[in-house]
C-alpha positions in Angstrom: 0.0 0.0 0.0 1.2 3.5 -0.8 -1.1 5.3 1.5 -0.2 6.1 5.1 -2.7 4.8 7.6 -2.2 6.2 11.1 -1.1 3.3 13.3 -2.9 4.6 16.3 -6.2 5.5 14.5 -8.7 2.6 14.7 -11.1 4.3 12.3 -8.5 4.3 9.5 -7.6 0.7 10.2 -11.3 -0.1 9.8 -11.3 1.8 6.6 -8.3 -0.2 5.3 -10.2 -3.4 6.1 -13.3 -2.2 4.4 -11.3 -1.3 1.3 -9.8 -4.8 1.2 -13.3 -6.3 1.3 -14.6 -4.0 -1.4 -11.6 -4.8 -3.5 -12.2 -8.6 -3.2 -15.8 -8.0 -4.3 -14.7 -5.9 -7.3 -12.3 -8.6 -8.4 -15.0 -11.3 -8.1 -17.9 -9.5 -9.7 -16.4 -6.9 -12.0 -13.3 -8.7 -13.2 -15.1 -10.3 -16.2 -16.3 -6.9 -17.4 -13.1 -4.8 -16.7 -10.1 -5.9 -18.7 -7.7 -3.7 -16.7 -8.9 -5.1 -13.4 -8.9 -8.7 -14.6 -5.5 -8.4 -16.1 -3.8 -6.6 -13.2 -5.8 -6.2 -10.0 -2.6 -4.9 -8.3 -2.4 -1.9 -10.6 -6.1 -1.1 -9.9 -5.5 -1.5 -6.1 -2.5 0.9 -6.3 -4.5 3.4 -8.3 -7.5 3.1 -5.9 -5.4 3.5 -2.7 -3.4 6.5 -4.1 -6.6 8.3 -5.1 -8.6 7.4 -1.9 -6.7 9.7 0.4 -6.3 9.5 4.1 -4.8 13.0 3.8 -6.9 14.3 6.7 -5.8 11.5 8.9 -4.6 11.9 12.4 -0.9 11.3 11.6 -0.7 13.8 8.8 -2.5 16.4 10.8 -0.1 15.9 13.7 2.9 16.2 11.4 1.6 19.4 9.9 0.8 20.9 13.3 4.4 20.3 14.4 6.0 22.3 11.5 7.5 25.5 12.9 8.0 28.5 10.6 10.1 30.2 13.3 12.4 27.3 13.6 12.9 27.1 9.9 13.7 30.8 9.7 16.1 30.6 12.6 18.0 27.6 11.1 18.5 29.5 7.9 19.9 32.6 9.8 22.3 30.4 11.8 23.6 28.7 8.7 24.1 32.0 6.8 26.0 33.4 9.8 28.6 30.7 9.3 29.5 32.2 5.8 29.1 30.6 2.4 29.7 27.1 3.7 31.8 25.9 0.8 32.8 22.3 1.2 36.2 21.9 2.9 36.4 25.5 4.2 36.3 26.8 7.7 32.7 28.0 7.2 31.7 24.7 5.7 33.2 22.8 8.6 31.4 25.0 11.1 28.2 24.2 9.3 28.9 20.5 9.4 29.5 20.6 13.1 26.2 22.5 13.6 24.2 20.0 11.5 25.9 17.0 13.2 25.0 18.4 16.6 21.4 19.1 15.5 20.9 15.5 14.2 22.4 14.0 17.3 20.1 16.0 19.5 17.2 14.3 17.7 18.6 10.9 18.7 19.4 9.9 15.2 22.3 7.7 14.2 24.8 10.0 12.4 27.9 9.9 10.3 30.1 12.2 8.4 31.3 11.3 4.9 34.4 12.9 3.4 35.0 13.7 -0.2 38.4 13.5 -2.0 40.6 16.6 -1.6 40.0 19.5 -3.8 41.1 23.2 -3.9 38.9 25.4 -1.8 38.4 29.1 -1.4 37.5 31.2 1.7 37.1 34.9 1.9 38.0 36.1 5.4 37.3 39.8 4.6 37.4 42.3 1.8 36.6 45.9 1.1 35.5 47.9 -2.0 34.6 51.5 -1.9 34.6 54.6 -4.2 36.9 57.3 -2.9 36.0 60.0 -5.5 33.9 61.6 -6.6 32.0 61.8 -3.4 28.6 61.2 -5.0 29.7 57.6 -5.7 30.1 57.0 -1.9 27.0 54.8 -1.7 28.0 52.5 -4.6 29.2 48.9 -4.0 26.9 48.3 -1.1 25.9 44.9 -2.6 29.1 44.0 -4.3 30.9 40.6 -3.8 34.4 39.2 -4.1 34.6 36.5 -6.8 35.7 33.1 -5.8 39.4 32.2 -5.9 40.5 35.9 -5.9 43.9 36.3 -4.3 44.7 38.4 -1.2 45.7 42.0 -1.8 46.7 44.8 0.6 44.6 47.9 0.8 45.1 49.7 -2.5 43.8 52.9 -4.2 43.6 52.9 -7.9 42.0 54.9 -10.7 39.2 53.2 -12.5 39.0 52.7 -16.3 36.3 51.1 -18.4 37.0 48.5 -21.1 35.1 49.4 -24.3 32.2 47.2 -25.3 34.2 45.6 -28.1 36.9 44.5 -25.5 39.6 46.3 -27.4 42.4 47.0 -24.8 44.6 49.0 -27.1 42.3 51.9 -26.6 42.9 52.3 -22.9 45.8 52.3 -20.4 45.1 49.7 -17.7 48.5 49.8 -16.0 48.1 50.2 -12.2 44.4 50.7 -12.8 41.2 49.0 -11.6 39.2 48.0 -14.6 35.4 48.0 -15.1 34.3 45.4 -17.6 31.2 43.4 -18.4 31.2 39.7 -17.4 31.7 38.1 -20.8 34.8 40.3 -21.5 36.1 39.9 -18.0 36.2 36.1 -18.4 37.9 36.4 -21.8 40.3 39.2 -20.9 41.2 38.4 -17.2 44.7 37.1 -18.0 45.5 39.8 -20.5 44.3 42.6 -18.1 46.6 41.2 -15.4 49.5 40.9 -17.8 49.0 44.6 -18.8 49.3 45.7 -15.1 45.7 46.0 -14.0 45.4 45.7 -10.2 41.8 44.5 -9.9 38.7 43.9 -12.0 35.1 45.1 -11.3 32.6 43.2 -13.4 28.9 43.3 -13.9 26.3 41.4 -16.0 23.2 42.5 -17.7 20.3 41.5 -15.4 17.4 39.4 -16.7 14.9 41.8 -15.1 14.8 45.0 -13.1 14.5 42.9 -10.0 18.2 42.2 -10.3 19.4 45.8 -11.0 20.8 46.3 -7.4 22.5 43.0 -6.7 25.7 41.5 -7.9 25.6 38.1 -9.7 28.4 36.1 -8.2 31.0 34.4 -10.3 34.1 32.3 -9.6 37.5 32.4 -11.2 39.1 29.2 -12.2 40.2 27.3 -9.1 43.8 28.2 -8.7 46.3 29.3 -6.1 48.0 31.6 -8.6 45.2 33.9 -9.9 47.0 37.2 -10.3 44.4 39.9 -9.3 41.1 40.0 -7.4 37.7 40.3 -9.2 34.8 42.1 -7.6 31.2 41.5 -8.8 29.1 44.6 -8.7 25.5 45.4 -9.6 24.3 46.8 -12.9 23.0 49.9 -11.2 26.5 50.6 -9.7 28.1 50.0 -13.1 25.7 52.5 -14.7 26.5 55.1 -12.0 30.3 54.7 -12.7 29.8 54.8 -16.4 27.9 58.0 -16.1 30.7 59.7 -14.2 33.4 58.4 -16.6 31.4 59.6 -19.6 31.4 63.1 -18.1 35.3 62.9 -18.3 35.6 63.0 -14.5 38.0 60.5 -12.9 36.9 57.8 -10.5 39.1 56.4 -7.7 38.4 53.3 -5.8 40.0 51.6 -2.8 39.9 47.8 -2.3 41.5 45.0 -0.3 41.0 41.2 0.0 42.1 38.6 2.5 41.5 35.1 1.2 42.4 31.5 1.8 43.1 29.1 -1.0 44.1 25.6 -0.1 43.1 21.9 -0.4 40.2 20.6 1.8 37.6 17.9 1.9 33.9 18.5 1.6 32.0 16.8 4.4 28.4 15.5 4.1 26.3 14.8 7.2 24.1 11.7 7.2 21.5 11.0 9.9 19.3 7.8 9.8 15.8 7.2 11.1 16.0 3.4 11.2 13.3 1.3 9.5 12.4 -2.3 9.4 14.4 -3.2 6.3 17.7 -2.4 4.7 15.8 -0.4 2.0 15.9 3.4 2.5 14.7 6.7 1.2 17.1 9.7 1.0 15.9 13.2 1.9 18.6 15.6 1.0 19.8 19.1 0.2 23.2 20.6 -0.8 24.8 22.3 2.3 27.0 24.8 0.5 26.0 28.1 -1.1 27.1 26.8 -4.5 27.5 30.4 -5.9 29.8 31.3 -3.1 27.4 34.0 -1.9 25.3 34.2 1.3 23.0 31.4 0.1 19.9 31.9 2.3 17.4 30.5 -0.3 20.1 28.6 -2.2 20.4 26.5 -0.2 20.1 27.1 3.5 16.3 26.9 3.0 16.7 23.3 1.7 19.0 22.4 4.6 16.5 23.8 7.1 13.7 21.8 5.5 15.6 18.5 5.8 16.4 19.3 9.5 12.7 20.2 10.2 11.3 17.0 8.8 14.0 15.0 10.6 13.1 16.7 13.9 9.4 16.0 13.5 9.6 12.4 12.4 12.2 11.5 15.0 10.0 13.2 17.7 6.9 11.4 16.5 8.8 8.1 16.5 10.1 8.7 20.0 6.6 9.4 21.3 5.3 6.3 19.3 2.9 8.5 17.4 4.3 6.6 14.4 5.9 3.1 14.3 9.3 2.4 12.7 9.0 3.0 9.0 9.1 0.0 6.6 12.0 1.7 4.8 14.7 3.7 6.7 15.0 7.4 5.9 18.5 8.9 5.5 18.6 12.7 6.0 21.7 14.0 4.1 23.1 17.4 3.8 25.7 17.3 1.0 29.0 19.1 1.6 29.1 20.3 -2.0 26.4 20.3 -4.6 27.0 17.5 -7.2 30.5 16.8 -6.0 29.4 15.2 -2.7 26.4 13.5 -4.3 28.6 11.9 -6.9 31.0 10.8 -4.2 28.2 9.2 -2.3 27.0 7.3 -5.4 30.5 6.0 -6.1 31.3 4.9 -2.6 27.8 3.3 -2.2 27.8 1.6 -5.6 27.1 -1.8 -4.1 24.1 -0.5 -2.1 22.3 1.6 -4.7 19.7 -1.1 -5.3 18.5 -0.5 -1.7 17.6 3.2 -2.3 13.8 3.3 -2.6 13.7 6.9 -3.7 15.4 10.3 -3.4 13.6 13.6 -2.4 15.8 16.6 -2.8 15.2 20.1 -1.5 16.7 23.0 -3.5 15.5 26.5 -3.0 12.3 26.3 -0.9 12.7 29.8 0.6 11.3 32.3 -1.9 9.3 33.0 -5.0 9.0 36.2 -7.1 5.7 35.9 -8.8 3.8 32.8 -7.7 3.1 30.9 -4.5 3.6 27.4 -5.7 5.3 24.1 -4.6 6.9 22.3 -7.6 7.7 18.6 -7.9 10.3 17.9 -10.6 10.6 16.0 -13.0 7.6 14.2 -14.5 9.3 13.4 -17.8 11.4 10.6 -16.1 9.5 7.3 -16.2 11.0 6.0 -13.0 9.6 9.0 -11.1 6.0 8.2 -12.0 4.8 6.7 -8.7 6.6 9.1 -6.4 5.4 12.1 -8.3 1.8 10.8 -8.3 1.9 10.6 -4.6 3.4 14.1 -4.3 0.8 15.4 -6.8 -2.0 13.8 -4.7 -0.6 15.5 -1.6 -0.7 18.8 -3.5 -4.3 18.2 -4.5 -5.4 17.1 -1.1 -4.2 20.2 0.7 -4.3 23.0 -1.9 -6.0 26.1 -0.6 -6.3 24.8 3.0 -5.1 27.0 5.9 -1.3 27.0 6.2 -0.9 25.1 3.0 0.0 26.1 -0.6 -2.3 27.9 -3.0 -0.7 26.0 -5.9 1.2 22.8 -6.4 2.3 21.0 -9.5 4.7 18.5 -11.0 6.9 19.7 -13.9 9.3 18.3 -16.5 13.1 18.1 -15.8 15.2 21.2 -15.8 18.5 19.8 -14.4 20.9 21.7 -12.3 20.5 19.9 -8.9 21.6 16.9 -6.9 18.6 14.7 -7.6 19.8 14.1 -11.2 22.9 12.3 -10.0 20.7 9.3 -9.0 19.0 8.9 -12.4 20.2 6.2 -14.8 21.9 8.3 -17.4 24.0 10.0 -14.7 24.8 6.7 -12.9 26.0 5.4 -16.2 28.4 8.3 -16.6 29.8 7.6 -13.1 30.5 4.0 -14.0 28.4 2.5 -11.2 25.5 0.0 -11.5 22.6 1.5 -13.4 19.6 0.9 -11.2 16.3 2.7 -11.3 16.0 5.1 -8.4 13.0 7.5 -8.4 14.6 10.9 -7.7 12.8 14.2 -7.6 13.4 17.8 -6.5 11.0 19.9 -4.5 11.3 23.7 -4.7 9.3 27.0 -4.7 11.5 29.0 -7.2 14.4 28.3 -9.6 16.9 30.3 -11.6 16.8 34.1 -12.1 13.9 34.4 -14.4 10.5 32.8 -15.1 10.2 29.9 -17.5 7.2 28.3 -19.2 7.3 24.6 -19.7 4.9 22.4 -21.6 2.9 20.3 -19.3 1.8 16.8 -20.7 -1.9 16.2 -20.4 -1.4 13.3 -18.1 0.2 15.5 -15.5 -2.4 18.3 -15.4 -3.7 18.8 -11.9 -6.5 20.6 -10.1 -3.9 22.2 -7.7 -2.4 24.2 -10.5 -4.1 27.6 -11.2 -2.2 28.6 -14.3 -2.6 27.7 -17.9 -3.6 24.0 -18.2 -1.0 23.1 -20.8 1.9 24.9 -19.3 3.9 25.1 -16.0 5.2 28.6 -15.2 8.3 28.1 -13.1 8.6 30.9 -10.6 12.0 32.4 -10.1 14.1 33.6 -7.1 14.6 37.3 -6.9 18.2 36.9 -5.8 19.4 33.7 -7.3 23.2 33.3 -7.1 23.5 36.9 -6.0 24.9 39.0 -3.2 21.4 39.7 -1.9 20.4 36.0 -1.2 20.2 36.9 2.5 17.4 36.0 4.9 15.9 39.5 5.0 15.5 39.5 1.2 14.4 35.9 0.8 13.5 33.4 3.5 12.3 36.0 6.1 10.3 37.7 3.4 8.4 34.5 2.4 8.9 32.0 5.3 5.7 30.2 4.4 7.4 28.8 1.3 9.6 26.6 3.6 6.6 25.5 5.6 4.9 24.4 2.4 7.9 22.4 1.2 8.3 20.7 4.5 4.6 19.8 4.8 4.4 18.4 1.2 7.5 16.2 1.5 6.8 15.2 5.1 3.2 14.0 4.3 4.5 12.3 1.1 7.0 10.4 3.2 4.3 9.3 5.7 2.4 7.9 2.7 5.5 6.1 1.2 7.8 5.0 4.0 5.0 3.6 6.3 2.7 0.9 4.8 
């Protein structure tokens, strides 16, 4: 059975018995006139039980009651306070210690998995300010130091702008700070340094006005020998500087950077709620801010969601509100997006067949234009049953108090950890290719809205948009310097609540038979 029946609710147990009796009658009396039922009564029973929901049952109501918006917000704030939490860095290790302690407090069995060594980057402190003219004094308030920038003492420098065509022969960059768009900065970085530039200020054209005042964060190639630092600035700051330079007035800036570039190991935290078999679900989220920025929505929100579900289920288990699940649940916070997931798959190659399914949180903390919970991706055949259950949860609770106004499945977009567990990715990693349902749950993705075609078989009453399309909401501050709690997760904390409730209820229906 795929539907959760509360173990302490005799009414639901009676309903389950009644269903069995009715099913037996159907098989006996209707089988001759129903080819589908006659050919495969198990398929019919699965369909019937998924669609006959116990969604208002005692156990699901209790789980929902225990979800704390305040705790979700606080967890995000505490994680962001550690820094960008890159795997193998001091901030990443502080986050690992915090997560490990939280899981242990829940009484769960815990372990830490280490990845192979890689080059890591930490920014201890940096400064960037306009010295003159004075009217530029408020610029750079949302700038960011690019990853793998080297350390530099405090330096004053005149600022020059690279022409749009990227032709350096037209300007003197020796001993200057250089303002250049992102595409040209990537292409010209080495040449600018060779010609004597002392730092680069770079900007990118935003996809919408929502991104005018924040800096998109980039990383230099991982190296201990990058010659000059790069600062990401907002498009509005770049326009202010361009306006001054166009008036033939000079611009002087001051900057400094203190960074740490050395080898380290990403660490993933695994906590297990033991079940009655060696089979297990994975509920996961990447623990790093993969852009290198503050990473409140991407992805402290996902980490907070994993912790909250672990807290509630372990508490309910301790109080015997629920029995031990049939399949264990492994709560995993990956040290590095993709890298740590790939390492887990490689090191658990002989155990992959025991994974019942993967539920991945990535960005459940904000949304720019809709209030929707998304379940991805419905174009993967092996995700069918898991997504049907998530879709049913979406339909059962849509519009109810403290639940989502919209919920829908959507086709694959890529770009997150769940894809590592799908067959084509497993094949690339050289491990046994097993079929593992693997979905991602989120409330916003990327930096601008997308419209995806929705197959007819996946249309749902819990989606309020066009019936043949899924409009993917976007994060206002995706991979930017302004992905901070006050701008994302504290502005729409209910998004995290919805994500937790959707996945928690789905787990109750899947992991307990």
